[in-house]
C-alpha positions as CSV (number, residue, x, y, z in Angstrom):
1,M,52.8,114.7,127.2
2,S,51.1,111.1,127.4
3,L,53.6,108.2,128.9
4,M,53.3,106.3,125.5
5,L,54.0,109.1,123.5
6,F,57.1,110.0,125.7
7,A,58.3,106.5,125.5
8,V,58.0,106.5,121.8
9,L,60.0,109.7,121.4
10,A,62.5,108.0,124.1
11,S,63.2,105.5,121.7
12,L,63.7,107.3,118.5
13,Q,66.4,109.4,120.6
14,A,67.7,106.4,121.6
15,S,68.3,104.6,118.3
16,P,70.6,106.1,115.8
17,Q,70.0,107.5,112.5
18,I,71.1,105.2,109.6
19,L,71.6,106.9,106.4
20,T,71.4,104.9,103.2
21,E,72.8,105.4,99.7
22,S,73.0,103.3,96.5
23,N,76.5,101.8,95.9
24,G,75.3,100.4,92.3
25,P,72.9,97.5,91.6
26,G,71.7,95.5,94.5
27,A,74.5,97.0,96.4
28,W,74.2,99.7,99.2
29,R,76.6,101.9,101.7
30,M,75.0,102.5,104.9
31,T,76.3,105.1,107.6
32,I,75.6,104.9,111.2
33,T,76.4,106.7,114.6
34,A,76.5,106.0,117.9
35,K,77.1,107.5,121.1
36,D,76.7,104.3,123.5
37,E,79.2,102.1,121.7
38,T,82.8,102.1,120.6
39,D,83.0,98.7,119.0
40,P,82.5,99.4,114.8
41,L,81.4,95.4,114.6
42,R,78.7,95.8,117.5
43,L,77.7,98.8,116.1
44,A,77.1,97.3,112.4
45,E,74.5,95.0,113.5
46,R,72.4,97.3,114.4
47,L,72.2,97.7,110.5
48,R,70.8,94.0,109.6
49,P,67.0,95.2,110.3
50,R,67.4,98.0,107.7
51,A,69.7,95.6,105.2
52,A,67.0,93.0,105.5
53,E,64.2,95.5,104.7
54,L,66.3,96.8,101.6
55,C,67.2,93.2,100.0
56,G,64.0,91.5,101.2
57,A,64.0,87.6,100.1
58,A,67.7,87.8,98.5
59,G,69.0,88.2,101.7
60,Y,72.3,90.1,101.7
61,H,76.0,89.9,103.2
62,F,78.3,92.9,104.5
63,G,81.8,93.5,102.9
64,R,83.6,96.2,103.7
65,Y,84.0,98.7,106.6
66,T,85.3,101.7,108.0
67,F,85.3,103.6,110.9
68,D,85.9,107.0,113.2
69,L,85.5,107.0,116.7
70,E,86.3,110.8,118.1
71,Q,88.0,110.7,121.6
72,S,89.3,113.6,123.5
73,V,91.3,114.2,126.5
74,A,90.3,116.6,128.9
75,K,93.0,119.6,130.0
76,G,94.2,118.1,133.2
77,S,93.2,114.9,132.9
78,T,94.7,111.4,131.3
79,E,91.5,110.0,130.8
80,V,90.5,109.3,127.3
81,E,86.9,110.2,126.5
82,N,85.0,108.3,123.6
83,G,82.6,110.4,121.7
84,P,80.4,109.5,118.6
85,L,81.4,106.4,116.6
86,T,80.7,106.2,113.1
87,V,80.2,103.1,111.1
88,V,80.3,103.2,107.4
89,Q,78.8,100.1,106.2
90,N,78.9,98.2,102.6
91,V,76.1,95.5,102.2
92,T,75.1,93.7,99.1
93,C,71.9,92.0,98.3
94,G,72.5,88.2,97.8
95,P,74.7,85.5,99.3
96,A,78.2,86.4,99.7
97,A,80.5,84.7,97.0
98,P,82.9,81.9,98.0
99,V,86.3,83.1,99.6
100,V,89.0,81.5,98.2
101,A,91.7,82.1,100.6
102,P,95.3,83.1,98.9
103,A,98.3,80.6,99.5
104,P,100.9,81.7,102.4
105,A,103.2,84.0,101.4
106,P,106.8,82.8,101.4
107,I,108.1,84.0,105.1
108,L,110.2,86.6,105.1
109,S,113.8,86.4,106.6
110,E,115.3,89.2,108.3
111,A,117.7,90.0,105.3
112,D,114.3,90.2,103.6
113,T,112.9,93.0,105.7
114,L,116.0,94.9,105.7
115,T,115.5,95.0,101.9
116,L,112.1,95.9,102.1
117,N,112.5,98.3,104.9
118,P,113.7,101.4,102.6
119,R,110.5,100.8,100.2
120,L,108.2,101.0,103.4
121,T,109.7,104.0,104.5
122,A,109.6,105.5,101.1
123,L,105.8,104.7,100.6
124,S,104.7,106.2,104.1
125,D,106.7,109.3,103.2
126,A,105.2,109.5,99.7
127,Y,101.8,109.5,101.3
128,F,102.4,111.9,103.7
129,A,103.7,114.1,101.5
130,A,101.0,113.6,99.2
131,L,98.3,114.9,101.8
132,D,100.6,117.6,103.1
133,G,100.9,119.2,99.4
134,G,96.8,118.5,98.8
135,R,97.5,115.8,96.2
136,Y,94.8,113.6,97.8
137,G,94.3,111.6,94.7
138,D,97.7,110.9,94.4
139,A,97.4,109.8,98.1
140,F,94.0,107.8,97.5
141,A,95.9,105.7,94.9
142,M,98.0,104.2,97.6
143,V,95.0,103.1,99.9
144,D,93.1,100.0,99.6
145,K,89.5,99.6,100.0
146,A,89.6,97.7,103.1
147,M,91.0,101.0,104.4
148,T,88.5,103.6,102.6
149,G,85.3,101.0,102.5
150,G,84.8,102.1,99.1
151,A,84.3,105.4,99.2
152,S,84.5,107.7,96.3
153,L,87.3,109.9,96.0
154,E,85.4,113.3,97.0
155,D,84.3,111.8,100.1
156,W,87.6,110.6,101.4
157,T,88.7,113.6,100.3
158,A,86.4,115.6,102.4
159,R,86.8,114.0,105.8
160,V,90.7,113.6,105.3
161,R,91.0,117.4,104.5
162,A,88.6,117.8,107.6
163,Q,91.0,116.0,109.9
164,Q,94.0,117.9,108.2
165,E,92.2,121.4,109.2
166,S,92.1,120.4,113.0
167,L,95.7,119.4,112.9
168,G,97.1,122.6,111.1
169,A,100.2,122.5,109.0
170,T,102.6,119.9,109.3
171,T,106.1,121.3,111.0
172,E,107.7,118.0,111.7
173,R,107.2,114.3,110.6
174,Q,109.4,111.2,112.0
175,I,109.2,107.2,111.1
176,G,110.3,105.1,113.7
177,R,109.6,101.4,114.3
178,L,109.1,99.2,111.0
179,T,108.2,95.5,112.1
180,W,107.0,92.9,109.2
181,Y,104.6,90.2,109.8
182,S,104.2,87.1,107.2
183,N,100.7,85.4,107.3
184,P,99.7,86.4,110.7
185,P,96.7,84.4,112.0
186,G,93.6,85.6,111.6
187,A,94.1,87.8,108.5
188,P,94.3,87.2,105.0
189,A,98.3,85.7,104.0
190,G,100.0,87.8,102.9
191,H,103.0,90.1,104.2
192,Y,102.2,93.2,106.6
193,G,104.7,96.1,106.7
194,A,103.7,98.4,110.2
195,V,105.2,102.0,109.8
196,D,105.1,103.5,113.5
197,Y,105.5,107.5,113.4
198,V,105.1,110.4,114.9
199,A,104.3,114.2,113.5
200,S,104.1,117.6,114.7
201,H,101.7,120.5,113.2
202,T,100.8,123.8,114.5
203,L,97.3,122.8,115.8
204,Q,97.8,119.4,117.2
205,D,100.2,116.7,117.4
206,E,99.7,113.3,116.3
207,C,101.6,109.8,116.6
208,G,100.4,106.3,115.5
209,Y,101.0,103.4,112.9
210,Q,100.5,102.2,109.2
211,I,99.4,99.0,108.1
212,W,101.0,97.8,104.4
213,Y,100.0,94.7,102.9
214,R,100.5,92.7,99.6
215,P,99.3,89.2,99.2
216,A,102.4,87.9,97.8
217,P,106.1,88.9,96.6
218,D,105.1,90.4,93.2
219,A,102.2,92.9,94.5
220,D,102.2,96.1,95.4
221,L,102.1,97.3,99.0
222,R,98.6,98.8,99.8
223,L,98.0,101.1,102.7
224,I,95.1,98.6,104.7
225,R,95.2,100.7,107.9
226,Q,96.1,103.8,110.2
227,E,95.5,104.5,114.1
228,T,96.0,107.5,114.9
229,T,96.3,109.6,118.4
230,F,96.0,113.2,118.5
231,L,97.8,115.3,120.9
232,P,96.5,118.9,121.7
233,H,98.7,121.2,122.0
234,D,96.9,122.9,125.0
235,L,97.2,119.9,127.2
236,D,99.7,120.2,130.1
237,A,103.0,118.3,130.2
238,T,102.0,115.9,132.5
239,T,99.2,114.4,130.7
240,R,101.2,114.8,127.3
241,A,103.7,113.2,128.3
242,T,101.6,109.8,129.7
243,L,99.2,109.6,126.8
244,R,102.7,109.9,124.4
245,Q,104.0,106.9,126.6
246,A,100.5,105.0,126.5
247,H,99.6,105.5,123.0
248,C,103.1,106.3,120.8
249,I,106.4,105.1,120.0
250,L,108.8,107.0,121.6
251,L,111.3,108.2,119.1
């Protein structure tokens, strides 16, 4: 094999594959997976040459995106090892429409948050109950496109079902701290409710948090983000305790 051919093959192997599917007229959903990146925004930048090729002189702009980063912990270790990162990015040909920022929402008082907390807990419980019961359509209806990236119910269900199978049946779930934010810097104006939780399953345990959002007091709260840490049952007690303290809220 010549050195030139070897270099070409090495380059092809190092370049992550980009999957492209139509997402409507002049719109695309692009998927990229790489093992050498953990930042979804940096990985999405690798999609730009393909996006420019698809849209040509019309130009393009990026829309919503979702990402999935596989992480694992070797038995007897507390070091988290990063696996492949997958980014699903919506791309639309043409210039982006002007963004009209919503007016700031009223600042929530402590009394407001105490009134809202039962609603936030009920939404989180309903979402998890729908997943546990296999009612994926009900759960999907509660999730904002900011979290799904515009995926169809079928695609979203397939991803969630695969994750559930890796966890096993749910044996216990507890909701811990509830925290509210009004118009946080760097985010769209509105109210954000954070729900910390822990859960036990037959194969793995998990802990994490959800973010529910509404742009104004008269709007519905919708799930826009969920971050999760998984704790396999075969971890030794010391490693498990260390990871839980580092990544989970302790109830």
